N, C-alpha and C positions, 0 to 999 in steps of 0.2 A: 386598089389603093386605099387604106384606110383614112378616112376624112382627117383633116387637120382641125376642123373645129367639131364641137359636139352638136351647136345649135345656133342657128341665125334667126332672129325676130325681124319682123317687118312690120313697120307702120308709125304710129303716132312718137313723135318726140318733143316733148315740150319742156317750158321750164315752169315749176310750181313755185307759187309765192304762198305760202302758209301764214295765216295769221297768228299770231304768237299769243294773244290774249284769249285764253281758252275760256269757254263759257259766253262770250260777246257775240254781238252780231258782226257781219261784214262790214256794214255801215259803220261799226266804231273801231275796227281794227286800227292801231297806230304802228306797229311794226311787222315786219315779215320774214319769214326764212325761206332761203331760196334752196331748190333742189332740182333734179332732174326728174322730170314725170312723164307720164303717157305709157299706156299699158306695155307696149315692145320694149321701150326703153328700159323699163323698170324690171322686167321679165330679163332683158339682156344683163345688166347689172346684176339681179338676184342670182341667176345661175353662174354667172362669173363667181361671185362670192361664196358659192357653194362648191365651187371646184370644177364646175365645167367650161370648157373652151366656147366662149360665146361669141356672136356677132351682132350687128345691127344695122338692117338696112331702113334708112330715113332720109329726110332732106332736112337742112337748118338753115336759118337765114345767115346772110354773108353780115352778122353784127355780133357783138358782145355775147347775147344769149346764146347764139348758134355755136360761137367759139367755146362757150362754157361747156355745153352739151358735149361737143366733141373732146374735149380736154378731159372732163370728168370720166367719158366712156375710157379715155387713155389709161386715166388713173386706175379705174377699176379693173384694167385687164381686158375690155371687150375690144375686140378687133372692129377697127373704123372705116376697112375699106369701102364699105357698105353706104356711107354718111355721104350724102350730096350735099354742097353748097348752092343754094338759091339764091342767086344775087338780084331776084325781083322781088322776093316776098320775106316778110318777117318769121322768126320764130315763134311757133305756138306758145300762150301763156295761159295759167290757170291759177285762178285765185281760189283758196280753199282756206275753211275755218272748222272750226269745232264748237258749235252752239250748245248741244250736251251730248249724251250717249246713244240718241237718236236721230242728231241733225247733225248734218254737215255740208253747210251751205257753200256751193263753188260755181263760180263762172269762167265758162271757158271762152277765151279771146283766140278764136281760129277762124275768123274771117279772112279767106284766100291766105290761109298761113303756109308756110314752106313745106310741111310733111303733108299736106292735103294735095299738093302738086307732083306727087311722087307719081311716075309715070314709067311704062315699060322699058323705055330707055335707061332707067335707073338700075335696072336688073340686071345683073353681070352673069352670064352663065357660070363661069370658072367660079366666081363667090360663092352661089349659092351651091352649086355641085361639092363645094369644099366642106359642106356641114353634112354631118349624119341626119339632121333633123332640121326643119324651119318651122317657126311659129308664125300663123297670118293670123290676124285679127279681125272681128267684126266690123267694126268702125271703118276700115279701109274697104270693105265693101260697099259702102254707101253711096260712092262716087264713081262714075264709070272709068275714069283714068287711073285711080287707085286700085279699083277691082280689076282693073287689066294687068296692072304691074303684080298683084298677089297672084293672079291666074298664072300668068306667065313663070312665076317662082314656082308654083306647084308643078306645072308641067316638066319643068328643069329637075325639081326634086325626082319626081315619079320616074322619069326618065333615067336616072342616076341611081336608082334602088335607095332613094333617101326617105326617111319618114316625113309626114304632114300633121301637123299639130294645129287645129283651131280652138283660139280662146275666143267665145263668142263675143266677149267684151262688148256688151249692148248698152249704148248709150242714145236713148231716144232724141235728144235734142240734137245729136251730132246726125241722126239721119233727118234732120228737118221735121221731127214730129211735134216738137215743143220748142217754147221759146229759151231766150238766151237766159232767163231766170230761172229755169227749171234744169240747171246742170246735175242736181242733186237725184234728179228722179231717173230710177233703174229699170222701170218697165213701163211700156205702153204697148197694148196690144197692136200689132200691125201684121195683116196678111202680106202686105208688099214687101216687108223685111223678109219674113219667111222664104217668100218664095225667092228672094235674093240669094238666100243662104243655104236653100236646098240643093243645088248643083254643085257646091262646095262638098258638103258631106261624104259623098260618094268616093272623093279621094283621100280622106283623111284616115290617118292612124289613130288618131287622139282627138277628142273631142271634149273640151271642159267649158263647165258654165255653171252658174249658180241655177237654182231651180226654175226663175223667171227668165234667164237667158236660155235654158233649156226649153222652156215653154215658147220662145220666140224662133228658137231653132227647127222644133218639132210641131209648132202649129198648134197647140193644144195647152189650155189653162191647167190641165190634170198632169202633174208630173210623171206618172208612167206612161201615161197615153203619150205625152211628146217623147220620152226616151224611147219608146216603141216605135214611133213612128220616124225616129232617125235611124234605129237599127235596121227598119225596112228599107232603108237606102244606103247604109253605111256598114261595115264590118270593123268599124273603130271603137276601139276602148273607150267607154262614156264615162266621163267624171262629173258627178253631179255636188256641187259645193252647197253645203246646208249651214252654213255660220258656224254657231257654237257647237252645234252637233256634229262637227267635221265634215267628213265628206264619204260618197258610198261609189265604189265603182262596178262598173259593168262590163266584163271582158269579153262576153258572148251573149246567150240567151239571156232575156230580160226576166226576173222571176214576178212573183205575183206581188211582192211588197217591196219598197224601197228598201227596208231593213237587210232585206237578204242579199244584197250586194256584197261586194268587198270591202272591208272596212279596218281602219287602223285606230290607234288609240286616239282619245281627244285630249286637249288642254284647255280646262276651263279657266280663263284668265278673266281680268277688269277689261271690259270694252272702253277704250280711251278715243279711238279713231278707226273706222272701219276702212276708209279710203286709202286704197293700195294693199288692202288685204289679201285681194283675189290674186295681184300679181306677186306677192310673197309666195302664195300659197302654190300656185304654178312653178314658180322657181325651184320649190321644194319638190314638187312631185316630179319634175323633168330631172332632177338631181338623180332621184331612184331610177326612174325609168328609163332613161337614157344608159344608165350603167347596168342596166339588166337585173335591179333589185326585186324582190317580190313584191307584189302589189300591196302587200301590209306594209311594208317598209315606207313604199312611195307615199302611201297614206300618212304615216307618221311625220315623215319629212316634210311632206304638204301642212299638215295640220298644225304643226311646231312651228313652221315659218309663219304660216297666217296668225299665228297666237302671238308671236313677236311684232308683227305690224299692227295689229290691234291694239296692243298694249303701249305704242309709242305714238308720237304726233304726225311725223313725216311720212313719205311714201318709199322711195328708193334708199334714202340712207338708212331706214330702218331694216331692212331686210337683213337677216342674220348671215354670217360668215360660216362656213362649216365647223371649225373649231369651236364656234359659239354653239350652232346646233348642236353639235356632239356632247357638249358640256351639260347642255339644259336636258337632252335625252338620255344622258347617263345619272344626274344628280338633282335634275327637278328644280325647283325653285321655292323657298318659303315664302315668297311675295305672288299674290295673286296679280298685283300690278307690276308686271315685269319690269318696267322701266325703272322701280325701285330698288331692282336687284343689282347691288354693286359688283359682285363678282362676275355676274352676266354682262353688265355694262362698261366692264374694264377689257374684258375680251373683246366685246364689240367694238370698243374706240380703238384699242390696240391692233385690231385687225382690218379696220377700215380706215385709218389716219393715213395721211398722204405718204407716198415712198420718199424714201431718204436713204443716199449712199450708207455702205456699212461704216466708211471712214469719216471723220469730220475735222478739218483741220481750219480754227478760226482765228480771227483776228480781232480781237476785244478791244473797241474803243467807246465802250460805254460808261468810262470812267467820268464823275462830273465832280466830285469834292476834290479830287487829286489835281485835275486842271484847274480847277478855279483857285487852287491853292499855288500853283504854280505860276497862273497868269498874275497873281497879287503879288506873288514874292518878286517877280522880275519886274514888275510895273507896266504888263500889258493889259489892255483893255479884255475883260473877260468876253466882250461880243466877239472877237476873233476866234474864239474855241470852235464855234460852228463851221467856220470855212476849215479849220485844220481838220476836223473830222470828215469833212466831204473829200480831203486830201487822201485821208487813211482808207476810205472805199476805193479811191482810184490805184493806191498801192496793192491793197488786197486783189483787187480786178486784175491788176499786171501778173500777179503771182497765178492767180486762179486760170487765166486765160479761157474762160468760160467752161472749166472742166468741172464735174460734178464734185462734192466732196469738200468744199470749200464754204467756209461762211463767215459771219461777222455778229459781235454784240454790239449792239447803238442803241444809245437812251434817246427818249424824245425830249429831252430837256435842252441839251445843247445838238441833239443830232439827228433833229428832224428833216434838214435838207440833206443830211447823210442818208436817212432811211430812204428817201426819195429816189436817192440816186443809185443806192444798193439794190432797188427794186430792179434797175437795168441790167441786172445779172442775175444768173441762176444760183444766188446764194442762199444757204441756210441764213435766217436772220433771227437773232434773238434779242430781246428787249427788257431791260430791268424793271421790276415795279418796286422794290425796296427803297426806302429812304435812306439816302447813302451814309453809311456808317452805324446806322441804327442798331442799338442792342439795349433793351429788348427790340426785335424786330417791329418797324413799322412800315406803311406803306406811302410812297410819294404822291403828293397832292391832295391826300386826306379825301374824305366824301364815300361815294360808293366805289367799291374794287369793280364791283362787274359791269356797272355802268361806263366805265372807263375802259375796261378791256374789250367791251363789244364794237368798240369803235376801231380796235386794231384791225389790221389786214389778216384773214385766215390763215396767211402762212407763216406770220410772226410767231415765234415760241416765248412763251412768258419766262423770263429768269429772275431767280430771286435768291439773293444772298442771305445766309442767315448765319450769324457766328453763335454756334451752339457746342456747348462742349457738356460730358456726362456729369462734370462735378459743379455744373452751374448750380444755383440755388433752385428749389423746387418751384418757387412763385415764377420765377424768370423762364425756367423750362415749359410750365405750363403756357403762362402769356404766348411764348413763341410757338409752342407746339398749335396752339387754338388758331393764330394767325396764319400758319401753313396749311392747317385743315381747311378753314376758310378760303384759302388761295386755290387750292386742289379741289374745293368745290367750284369756284367759280371756273376755274380752267375747264372743267368738264361740262358745266353748263352750257358754255357758250363755244365749244369747241374748238378750243386753242391748246396747244403742246405746251408742257410745263417742264422747265430746267430747275431744278433746285441745287444750289450751290452751297457746300457746308464747309465752312472754315473753323476749325477746332482749335488748331494749335496755337493762336494769339490769346487764347483765355484758358491753358492748362495744358498738361503734358500731353504729348502726343505719342502713345504705345501703339505696340501692334494691333489690338484690337480695339481701339479708340472710335475709330469712323465705323469701322463694322458695327459697334455696337449701336451706335449712333443711328445708322441706316435702318437696323432691327426695330430700334423704338418706333422710327416714322413708319415704318411697313406696319407695325403692330397697330397703328392708330388709323391706318388705311389709306395713308399716303403713298401712292405709287406714282411719280412723276416719270415723265417719259424720258429724260436724261437727268444723270446727275454731272454735277461738276464739282470736283474733289483737289484738295492740296496734295502735293508729294508726299507720298509715305515712305516710311524709314527702310521698307525692304520690299520683297518680291511676297513674302510671306504675309504681309499687311495686306497688299493688293488681293491676294488670293482669299483670304478672308472676307474682304469686303466683296470680292465677285462670287463668292459662295452665299452671302446673304442676300445680293441681287437675283441669283439663279432660283435659290429656293423661294423667293417670295414674289418675284413678278419675272417671267421668263419672257415676257414681252416688251420689257425694259429696252431700250435702244442703246443704253450702255453710258460710260461715264467719258468724259473729257477731263483733262488734266488742266489745272491752272496754273499760273506762272508766279505770284507774288512778287514781281520786279526782279526775279533772280537772274544772274548772268547767263547767257546762251550755253555755256558749258556745263553749268550745273543744271540745267533744264535737258540737257541731252541725256546727263545721267540719271535725270529723273525720270526721262522717257525712257530708258533702258531698264530701269527697275519696274516700272509700268507695263511695258508692253507684252509681258510674258501673261499678262491677265487677260483672257479673250473679251473681258466686259470692258475694257478700256480701248475707247474706238479712236482717240484723238486730244486734241490739245484745244484749249480757247485762252490765248496769251494776250496781254494787252501790253504793259509797261515796260517788258523788256523789249517789246519791237517799238513803241512811240516814243518812250520819254525823252530819249536826245533829241530827235527830230523835233518833237513839241516845243522843248526848251529853247532850242535853236531857232527855230521858225517864229515863235512869238517874241523873241528879241531883235528878229528881224535880220539875223545874221545870214540864213540861207533862204533861197527861193523855193516855191511852189514844188518846182520838179526837184530839187535838190532833196525836198523833205518826203516827197514821194518816194525817190528813188532809194535814200536811206531806210524806209519803213520797208518798202518792197524786197530791199535786199536783207534785212533781218529776218523778215518772215518768211523768204525764201530758205533762209539756211535752217531755219526751224522746220518748216516741211520737210526738207531733205534728211535732217535728223531723225524726224519721227519715221519717215519711210524706211531710212536706214535700220533703225533698231525694229521696225515692224517685220521688215524681210528677214532679220537675223531671227528673229523670235520665231517666225513660221517656218523656217528652215529648221530651227533646232529639233 
């Protein structure tokens, strides 16, 4: 029977905390980026991104960091059946930094950590047998119990005709050879470690390591001698990683020179951070090797994947996806520092961002100026507005009933508590950044835009409304375009999705090609939001023109949501019908049509909380029904 998975990796799974101040000492780091780390966890993510079906066997703690690893693995498409929750131990942590191109200080917090408690009971025979190959890692042969777990997995794999891969993954201080402060060290000669690894080699089909790692596996500090020693006890294909020189592979007899092995193209790039490069490399090699590609192709995938990793800051988040890798191998890059290649960065971002249902139906309650004006008009205190926004969350939740594809737009000015309550539900959440009604565009709160956005939860989408028309004066367009570019850059740098809302019809005629022309202009500037939010168009032709612009400029765009502009429900249903035939239109984000009447009556004290919730839920439900109705008709046509 064909294996359900391509590969299962076994061993370390930690949370990496990367210092964001590149060029400083760890002592001076002030802020950190969080990511999944640990060689096997990185390889599980890397192979999944490159199109393999992967799984992970490890232990994590029964706390937030352990849940983060499990959830991130799920988001990456990694099978999580082999991840065991250890209720007695904490998830491992690693603190890392980039001092310069040769120094990458790191500290392992792994004293009695969860993944080092892995034992034979955690190795499920059915799960191991479900993969075409397993990856065992050197660090987990450093303890008796973890070694026993990996040896059991090897026995199961061999009994079921599966392949065994050894990533030597040599960390001297994790073998107890160096102190806690020597996490950066990659090599200390040790006959004891060599003797531990020797019995493993005979059962391996693939052995991968740097020259120093092959020295420890083969027991010699001469690379060819070490490789020959491995060959004497193992028929495995041996892969020697040589840093900027790429790699060399020995599938059979060992030649007289390292340069006589099988090689693939190298990719000279600027070295930014070498940590995690080996895990990206092996992910790329496995993508080819497990798909039966030629060794030269495997080397190309591996070398390119490693090049991506060394040119970026983090470990697992920086491993390329297969579309990204294919783009690079086909077109290359004009940048030696790949992290500055905007085309590649966009593919990477778009193919690694969090999954999102294909449809989005959102209740928008991010209105500030309108609700303030309403409260003042009827003599109600504006301090009541935050409580009303919480009621809107309850209304949206009543309609969504926990189903995917629903969302809310909520502001942080009056909606702080509403944002907290929205997080209780599986909503897509968008938050505005524009100063209400500003034209030219300005951002609320002043000061540093990026510094404010970094405080937002990672799942919140940045929403920006811009009143933009092609007939605007050149200086107005230039100012607005500059600020949209600044926002786009901030969103990408801090890893938040971006929704750009364009309203053109309030400041000029709305022709069939007006909005399509605006979007093309913004794409020409390099602005590629994850979502567009657009006003209703005059007919299907206008929508198709817009859809064509998006498809031609950004095939990774999540799509368009339709805004309401306080239109009556029957007019919105007609707008839905005109838009639904365009595949790029994925739903709606409507506000005042839903909440206006309830807000006015509730602020006046004419209706109760429950009546306001019921009124908004009923209106939202009718729009949901209308959208689903016209979408079904469009798909059936």
